[in-house]
VEXPAMI-286413 format. One record per atom (N, C-alpha, C, CB): residue in three letters; x, y, z. Coordinates in steps of 0.2 Angstrom, whole numbers, padded with zeros to 4 digits, always signed. Glycine has a CB too. Layout:
BEGIN
ALAXYZ...
This chain:
BEGIN
MET+0327-0266-0545MET+0325-0266-0538MET+0330-0264-0534MET+0321-0272-0536ASN+0331-0258-0531ASN+0336-0256-0527ASN+0333-0256-0520ASN+0339-0250-0529SER+0336-0260-0515SER+0334-0259-0508SER+0338-0254-0505SER+0335-0266-0504PRO+0335-0251-0500PRO+0338-0245-0496PRO+0345-0248-0493PRO+0334-0242-0491LEU+0350-0244-0493LEU+0356-0245-0490LEU+0355-0244-0482LEU+0362-0242-0493ASP+0355-0249-0478ASP+0354-0248-0471ASP+0358-0253-0468ASP+0347-0248-0469GLU+0358-0254-0461GLU+0362-0259-0458GLU+0360-0266-0460GLU+0362-0257-0450THR+0354-0267-0460THR+0351-0273-0462THR+0354-0276-0469THR+0344-0274-0462ALA+0354-0271-0474ALA+0357-0273-0480ALA+0364-0274-0480ALA+0355-0267-0485VAL+0368-0270-0476VAL+0375-0272-0475VAL+0376-0278-0472VAL+0378-0266-0471ARG+0373-0280-0467ARG+0374-0286-0463ARG+0372-0292-0468ARG+0369-0287-0457GLU+0367-0291-0472GLU+0365-0297-0477GLU+0370-0298-0482GLU+0358-0295-0481ALA+0373-0292-0484ALA+0379-0293-0489ALA+0385-0296-0486ALA+0381-0286-0492LEU+0386-0295-0480LEU+0392-0298-0476LEU+0391-0305-0474LEU+0393-0294-0470LYS+0384-0308-0475LYS+0383-0315-0474LYS+0386-0319-0479LYS+0376-0316-0473GLN+0388-0316-0485GLN+0392-0319-0490GLN+0399-0321-0489GLN+0391-0315-0497VAL+0402-0318-0483VAL+0409-0319-0481VAL+0409-0324-0476VAL+0412-0312-0478ILE+0412-0330-0478ILE+0413-0336-0474ILE+0419-0336-0471ILE+0411-0342-0478ASP+0419-0338-0464ASP+0426-0340-0461ASP+0427-0347-0463ASP+0425-0339-0453PRO+0433-0347-0467PRO+0434-0354-0470PRO+0436-0359-0465PRO+0440-0353-0475GLU+0438-0357-0459GLU+0440-0362-0454GLU+0434-0365-0451GLU+0444-0359-0448VAL+0429-0362-0451VAL+0423-0365-0447VAL+0417-0366-0452VAL+0421-0361-0441GLY+0417-0363-0458GLY+0412-0364-0463GLY+0406-0361-0461GLY+0411-0371-0464MET+0406-0355-0458MET+0400-0351-0456MET+0401-0344-0458MET+0398-0352-0448ASN+0396-0340-0460ASN+0397-0333-0461ASN+0398-0329-0455ASN+0390-0330-0465ILE+0402-0323-0456ILE+0405-0319-0451ILE+0399-0316-0447ILE+0410-0314-0453VAL+0393-0314-0450VAL+0388-0311-0447VAL+0385-0316-0441VAL+0382-0309-0452ASP+0383-0322-0443ASP+0381-0327-0439ASP+0386-0329-0433ASP+0378-0333-0442LEU+0392-0329-0435LEU+0397-0330-0430LEU+0398-0324-0425LEU+0404-0331-0433GLY+0395-0319-0426GLY+0395-0313-0421GLY+0401-0309-0422GLY+0394-0316-0414LEU+0405-0309-0428LEU+0411-0306-0429LEU+0410-0298-0431LEU+0415-0309-0434ILE+0404-0296-0433ILE+0403-0290-0435ILE+0400-0286-0429ILE+0398-0289-0441TYR+0403-0281-0426TYR+0401-0278-0420TYR+0397-0272-0422TYR+0407-0275-0416THR+0399-0267-0426THR+0395-0261-0428THR+0396-0260-0435THR+0398-0255-0424VAL+0390-0257-0438VAL+0390-0255-0445VAL+0388-0247-0444VAL+0384-0259-0449THR+0392-0243-0447THR+0390-0236-0447THR+0390-0234-0454THR+0395-0232-0443LEU+0384-0231-0456LEU+0383-0228-0463LEU+0383-0220-0463LEU+0377-0231-0466THR+0387-0217-0467THR+0387-0210-0468THR+0387-0209-0476THR+0393-0206-0465ASP+0386-0202-0478ASP+0386-0201-0485ASP+0393-0202-0488ASP+0384-0194-0486ALA+0398-0203-0484ALA+0405-0203-0486ALA+0408-0210-0486ALA+0409-0199-0482GLN+0405-0215-0482GLN+0408-0221-0481GLN+0404-0226-0477GLN+0415-0221-0478ILE+0406-0232-0478ILE+0403-0238-0473ILE+0409-0240-0469ILE+0400-0244-0478THR+0407-0239-0462THR+0412-0241-0457THR+0410-0248-0454THR+0414-0236-0452ILE+0414-0253-0454ILE+0413-0259-0450ILE+0418-0260-0444ILE+0413-0265-0455GLU+0415-0261-0439GLU+0420-0263-0433GLU+0418-0271-0432GLU+0418-0260-0426MET+0424-0275-0433MET+0423-0282-0433MET+0429-0285-0429MET+0423-0285-0440THR+0428-0291-0427THR+0433-0295-0423THR+0435-0301-0427THR+0432-0295-0416MET+0439-0305-0424MET+0440-0312-0426MET+0439-0317-0420MET+0447-0313-0429THR+0438-0323-0421THR+0437-0328-0416THR+0443-0328-0411THR+0435-0334-0418SER+0449-0326-0414SER+0455-0326-0410SER+0460-0321-0413SER+0459-0334-0410PRO+0464-0318-0409PRO+0469-0313-0412PRO+0474-0317-0417PRO+0473-0310-0406ALA+0475-0324-0416ALA+0480-0327-0420ALA+0476-0330-0426ALA+0483-0333-0416CYS+0470-0328-0428CYS+0467-0331-0433CYS+0471-0330-0440CYS+0460-0327-0434PRO+0473-0336-0443PRO+0477-0335-0449PRO+0473-0333-0455PRO+0480-0342-0450MET+0467-0333-0455MET+0463-0331-0460MET+0460-0323-0460MET+0457-0335-0461GLY+0463-0320-0454GLY+0460-0313-0453GLY+0461-0308-0459GLY+0464-0310-0447GLN+0466-0308-0462GLN+0467-0303-0467GLN+0463-0305-0473GLN+0474-0302-0469MET+0462-0311-0475MET+0458-0313-0480MET+0451-0312-0479MET+0459-0321-0482ILE+0449-0313-0473ILE+0442-0311-0471ILE+0440-0304-0472ILE+0440-0314-0464MET+0445-0300-0469MET+0444-0293-0470MET+0444-0290-0477MET+0450-0289-0466ASP+0448-0293-0481ASP+0448-0292-0488ASP+0441-0293-0491ASP+0454-0295-0492GLU+0439-0299-0489GLU+0432-0301-0492GLU+0427-0297-0490GLU+0431-0308-0490VAL+0427-0294-0484VAL+0422-0289-0481VAL+0422-0283-0485VAL+0424-0287-0474GLU+0428-0280-0487GLU+0429-0274-0491GLU+0426-0276-0498GLU+0436-0272-0492THR+0427-0282-0501THR+0425-0283-0507THR+0417-0283-0507THR+0427-0290-0510ALA+0414-0287-0502ALA+0407-0287-0502ALA+0404-0280-0501ALA+0405-0291-0496LEU+0407-0276-0497LEU+0405-0269-0496LEU+0405-0265-0503LEU+0408-0265-0491ARG+0410-0266-0506ARG+0411-0262-0513ARG+0406-0264-0518ARG+0418-0263-0516ARG+0404-0271-0518ARG+0399-0274-0522ARG+0392-0271-0520ARG+0399-0281-0522LEU+0391-0270-0514LEU+0385-0267-0511LEU+0384-0260-0513LEU+0384-0269-0504ALA+0389-0256-0512ALA+0389-0249-0512ALA+0395-0246-0516ALA+0388-0245-0505PRO+0396-0247-0522PRO+0402-0245-0526PRO+0404-0238-0525PRO+0401-0246-0533ASP+0400-0233-0523ASP+0401-0226-0522ASP+0403-0224-0515ASP+0395-0222-0524LEU+0403-0229-0510LEU+0405-0228-0504LEU+0411-0232-0502LEU+0399-0229-0499PRO+0416-0229-0500PRO+0422-0232-0498PRO+0421-0236-0492PRO+0429-0228-0498PRO+0423-0242-0491PRO+0423-0246-0485PRO+0429-0245-0480PRO+0422-0254-0486VAL+0427-0244-0474VAL+0432-0244-0469VAL+0431-0250-0464VAL+0432-0237-0465VAL+0436-0254-0464VAL+0435-0260-0460VAL+0440-0260-0454VAL+0436-0267-0464GLU+0438-0259-0448GLU+0442-0259-0442GLU+0442-0265-0438GLU+0440-0253-0438LEU+0447-0268-0437LEU+0448-0274-0433LEU+0449-0272-0425LEU+0454-0278-0435VAL+0444-0274-0421VAL+0444-0272-0414VAL+0445-0279-0410VAL+0438-0268-0412TRP+0447-0278-0404TRP+0448-0284-0400TRP+0444-0283-0393TRP+0455-0285-0398SER+0440-0278-0393SER+0436-0277-0387SER+0429-0275-0389SER+0439-0271-0382PRO+0424-0278-0387PRO+0424-0284-0382PRO+0427-0290-0386PRO+0417-0286-0379GLU+0430-0294-0382GLU+0433-0300-0384GLU+0427-0305-0387GLU+0437-0304-0379TRP+0428-0308-0392TRP+0423-0313-0395TRP+0422-0319-0391TRP+0425-0315-0402THR+0416-0321-0390THR+0415-0327-0387THR+0410-0331-0391THR+0413-0326-0379PRO+0409-0338-0390PRO+0404-0341-0394PRO+0397-0339-0392PRO+0404-0349-0392ALA+0396-0336-0386ALA+0389-0333-0384ALA+0387-0328-0389ALA+0389-0330-0377MET+0391-0325-0393MET+0390-0319-0398MET+0387-0322-0404MET+0396-0315-0399MET+0387-0329-0405MET+0384-0332-0411MET+0377-0331-0412MET+0387-0339-0412SER+0374-0331-0418SER+0367-0331-0418SER+0364-0338-0417SER+0365-0329-0426ASP+0358-0339-0416ASP+0355-0346-0415ASP+0356-0350-0420ASP+0347-0345-0413THR+0356-0347-0427THR+0358-0351-0432THR+0365-0354-0432THR+0357-0347-0439ALA+0370-0350-0430ALA+0377-0353-0429ALA+0377-0358-0424ALA+0381-0347-0428LYS+0374-0357-0418LYS+0374-0361-0413LYS+0371-0368-0415LYS+0370-0359-0407ALA+0366-0368-0418ALA+0362-0374-0421ALA+0367-0378-0426ALA+0356-0373-0424HIS+0370-0374-0430HIS+0375-0377-0435HIS+0381-0381-0431HIS+0378-0371-0439PHE+0383-0378-0426PHE+0388-0382-0422PHE+0385-0387-0417PHE+0392-0377-0418GLY+0379-0387-0417GLY+0375-0392-0412GLY+0376-0390-0405GLY+0379-0399-0413TRP+0376-0383-0404TRP+0376-0381-0397TRP+0369-0379-0395TRP+0381-0375-0396GLN+0368-0380-0389GLN+0362-0378-0385GLN+0363-0371-0382GLN+0359-0383-0380PRO+0358-0367-0381PRO+0360-0360-0378PRO+0364-0360-0372PRO+0353-0356-0377ASP+0363-0366-0368ASP+0366-0366-0361ASP+0373-0369-0362ASP+0362-0371-0357ASP+0375-0371-0368ASP+0382-0373-0369ASP+0387-0368-0370ASP+0382-0378-0375VAL+0385-0362-0371VAL+0390-0357-0373VAL+0390-0351-0368VAL+0389-0354-0380
């Protein structure tokens, strides 16, 4: 059973990547900004919660691994961006609930 390769499938695969400092996946944290699929590659624009994130390279490596597992024939391109700057408001409701935050708290 092969599901179509689309942005939803990519984001689902990336939910396997956990930010070890907070114990939450990077999709629900709001770290994945854009997913672009072409016949030649998968491009991800993502950020970190902080430019000083000590786990940044490890997380990016795990993103590449997850993408290779999902689509072995498409090379992943992972671009780290800092604009817009990440804020807790970018988190999903699932992540906010995980941290015990109400929508008005962020």
